[in-house]
N, C-alpha and C positions, 0 to 999 in steps of 0.2 A: 437600582435595588432589587428589582426584580430579576435581573440577570444574575446578579450575587448569590440570590437565593437559589436560582436554578443551577449555578456552578458547583454551590456546597452541596446540593443533593446529588448531583451526577458525580461528584468525588466521593461519596460515601460508600463505605461497604455494602449497606444495605441496597442502595441503588444498584450496585453492580450484582449483588447476588438476585435481585429481582430481575434484571435482564438477562442474566443466565438461565434463571429459572424459565422465563417465557421463550428464550431461545430453545431450550431442551423441549418444551412442549411442540413446537413447530414440525409441520410434516418433512420440510425441506430445511436442513441446517447448513448454513454457511458459516464459515470462519474466514476472515478477509485481513489482507494487508493490503489496502488499496487506498487511492485519493480520489480525486473527483471523477476520473474515467471509469473506474469500477462503480462508484454510486451512481453516476449516471445511465449505464449500461443495465445495471441490476435493478434499477427503479422500473424498468420495463418487464420484469417476471413477477409473477403472481406466486403467493404461497410460499415465498420464501423468507427467512429470518436470518439477518446476520449479525455476527460480532466482529467489529474490525479493530484491529491493531495498526491503524496508520502510522507510518513513519518508523515501523520496526524493520529496519533494513535488514537483509536475510543474514550477514555476519552476526547483528544483534539477536536475532531469534535463534539462532544456533549455539552462540556464545553466552549470551546474558551474563554480562559482568556486573551483577547487583550491586558488589561494593562500590563501585564508580557512578552508576546511575543517580540522576538527580531524584531526591525522595520528597523534595518539598514545593508545592504547588506555588507557593509564593517565590520561591527561587527562579523557577521558570517563568513566572510572570514579569520578573524582572528582566529576564535574558531574551524573551520572545514578544515580537512586536503585537500579536494579537492573541485574544483569548481562546478562539478555536485551536489555534497551533498548540497554545499551552495545554489544552485538554488532551491533544494527540500524544505528545511527548510525555506526558503524566502517565500515560498507560505503558510505557515502556518496560515497566517492571513486570506487568502482566506477560504470562508466556502464552503466545499463540499455540504451542505445541502442546498446551494440556488440552486443548479443546479438538484436537485431529480426531481422537477416537470415536468421538460422538458426532463427526460431521459427515455430511454427504458430499460436500464440497469445500475446497480451498481458493478462493477469488483473490488473486493477486494481480496489480498492474505495476508497470515499469517504474514508476516515478521515484520509488525510494533508491533503487540502484541507480537510476539515471543522475538523480540531483541532490540526494541527502547526503550531507556531510556529518562527520562524527567530530562534535565538538567538546572542549573541557573549558569549564568556566570556572575558577577558583576552587579547584579539585574535585568537582562533580561533572559528571557526563551527560549529554543528551544528543539526539540525532535531529538534524532538520536542514532545511536549505539555508544557504547564506542569507538569502533575502528574508527569512522569517526572523533572523535577529534583531533586536531592538537597537536602535542607534547609538545609544550610550555604551552598550556592551560591545558592540562592533568596534568601537574605538579604544577598546580598554586593552590595556596590556596583559590582563588576566585570562583574555580570552585566546585560546590555542584551536586551531583547526587540524585534526588528524587527517582530514581531507575525504574524496570520494572513496568508495571500496574500490579497490585494485581491480580493475577488469578481468585480470589474470585468475583472480581468486573467485569470481562470482559463480564459474561452472562447478568448481568443487563444493562451494557452500549449498549450491541449489541441488547437487548430485546428493549430498548429504541429508539435505530436506526431504527430497522426494524418497529416498530410501526409509528415513524414519516414517513417512507417512505410509508408505506400503507395509511396513513391518507392523504398526499398530492398528491400521485400518486399510486391510487389501483392496478393498472395493472402491475407495475414495478416488476422486477426480480433482485434479489441480488445474484450474483454470488461469492461464497468465496472458494479460492483456497488454498489448504494446502502445503507448501513446505515439500516435503519429507525429511525425515531424514537418509537417508541410508548412508549418508557421516559423519554425526554428530557423536561425542563420547563424548560430554560434557553431562553429567547427567542433569545439570540444564534446558539445552534446549529441551533435550528429555522428560523430565518431563513436560514443558511448552507446546511442541507440541502436548504431549497426552491430557493434559487439554483442549487446543484449539480444539481438535478433538472432546472431549466429549460435550463443550460448542456447537459446530456447529452441532451435532448431534440433540441436544435438539431443537435448533433453526429449524433446518429442519423438527422436528416432529411437532413442535408447529405451524410454518407457511408454509406448504407443498407448496403452491402455489406461495410463494414470496422467500423463502431461499433456494438457490440451493449450496447444499454442496458437493464440488469435491475434493476427496482425492483419492489418489492410493494406492492400496496394496503394503505393503513393500517387498514383495517376487518379485512382478511384478516390481518394481522400481529398484532391485538390478538387475534383469536380463537386463532390458532394459539400464541400466546404466553401463554396464561391461566395455565399450570401452571409459568412459569419463576420460579425462587426466587433467581437470582442478582441480586444489588443493583446490579451494574454496568450503565451504562444501554446498554452497546453489546456485551453478551452477551445470547444468546436462547436459546429453547428449541430442541430438535433438529428440531421441526416448522417451523421458520421455514429451518433450513439445508436440509432437505429440500425445500421448495418453491422455494427458489432453485435448487437442482441440477436439478429437475423443469423448471423454466422455461427454463434454459439447454439442457438436454436436447432440449426440443422445438425450440428454435431452431437447435440445432447437433447434428444426429444422430449425427455423427463421435465425438462424445464418448459414452463407454460408462459408465453408472453400475455401479458394483462392487456 
């Protein structure tokens, strides 16, 4: 019962307004599109406030097909297996772009371009991983996957995003974190991770004052992650998150570790 009350409050417009109000009062404001990596890394910094738009894949950020996006929490509750994922997908109508002008930083991690698919179910649209889908909907003929974002389009979408950010907020920094693949053994995702790495290297070269590409060396990750017992391929030891935070701190000294 308590969970449902919290869910109703957090989905309310008043709660959203209050969250944005608190965010605007912070000294360092971050608008995010990140999953657990971004959350774990930036929990190590103090004095920052985040508004996160998890599972807003970059094509969704730039195109926002509102007429297709799922509008009902209860629709998403049927489609997705966990309520936390429902909350993420439920924010897909909110535009990350609306907050760029007031932000000091944009925090993005690679998970959405790496693994989130675009799904249609009974005429409505949402973005998530295949593993996020509830079992009944997975087996429904009404579920259609439009797949992962074509890797050839990622650079174009991100270039448009970076140029939009620079236009409305010339001093903003975009921090892009790459999920290490030291626990991944599926060729499809290893290949995509490499393609995303190449895209971000290009962006950091073309926009050196704006786009901060943060990636850890695989050998270092293997060493730091030796004692990790989590079976999920994209959860890591605390040492990995510490290393990401330290690398960001060296590049952006205005961010202070807690």
